[in-house]
C-alpha positions as CSV (number, residue, x, y, z in Angstrom):
1,X,11.0,-5.5,5.3
2,X,7.8,-3.5,5.8
3,X,6.0,-0.6,4.2
4,X,7.1,2.9,5.3
5,X,4.9,4.3,8.1
6,X,2.8,6.7,6.0
7,X,2.0,4.0,3.5
8,X,1.4,1.4,6.1
9,X,-1.0,3.7,7.9
10,X,-3.2,3.8,4.8
11,X,-2.6,0.5,3.0
12,X,-1.7,-3.1,3.7
13,X,-0.2,-5.7,1.4
14,X,-2.3,-8.6,0.1
15,X,-0.6,-11.9,-0.9
16,X,2.9,-10.4,-1.0
17,X,5.6,-9.2,1.3
18,X,7.4,-5.8,1.1
19,X,10.4,-6.0,-1.1
20,X,11.5,-5.2,-4.7
21,X,9.6,-6.9,-7.5
22,X,9.1,-6.6,-11.2
23,X,5.5,-6.6,-12.2
24,X,4.7,-6.9,-15.9
25,X,2.1,-4.2,-16.0
26,X,3.8,-1.8,-13.5
27,X,7.6,-2.3,-13.8
28,X,10.0,-2.6,-10.9
29,X,8.6,-1.4,-7.6
30,X,10.3,-1.3,-4.2
31,X,7.3,-1.8,-2.0
32,X,9.3,-1.3,1.2
33,X,10.5,2.2,0.2
34,X,7.7,3.6,-2.1
35,X,6.2,6.9,-1.2
36,X,2.5,7.5,-0.3
37,X,2.0,9.3,-3.6
38,X,3.3,6.2,-5.5
39,X,1.1,3.9,-3.4
40,X,-1.9,6.1,-4.1
41,X,-1.2,6.0,-7.9
42,X,-0.8,2.2,-7.8
43,X,-4.0,1.7,-5.8
44,X,-5.9,4.0,-8.1
45,X,-4.7,2.0,-11.1
46,X,-5.9,-1.3,-9.7
47,X,-2.7,-2.7,-8.3
48,X,-3.9,-6.0,-6.8
49,X,-1.4,-6.2,-3.9
50,X,-2.4,-3.0,-2.1
51,X,-5.5,-2.9,0.1
52,X,-6.8,0.3,1.6
53,X,-7.3,0.1,5.3
54,X,-10.7,1.0,6.6
55,X,-10.7,4.3,8.5
56,X,-11.7,4.1,12.1
57,X,-14.6,6.2,13.1
58,X,-14.0,8.2,16.2
59,X,-17.6,9.1,16.4
60,X,-18.5,6.1,18.5
61,X,-18.4,7.4,22.0
62,X,-20.0,5.8,25.0
């Protein structure tokens, strides 16, 4: 299982694989099917398993 595309474009998982888990502070979360809005809320609340991907700068032209 993997994150849905819109979530995977913005975040990666750290130390855990996509699936359904019960987290004591967050409840049951299906990482493989959560929306981008849910991922944004989790990240903002300090969810330790989501890491925001760095944005690529398209300003570097040769």
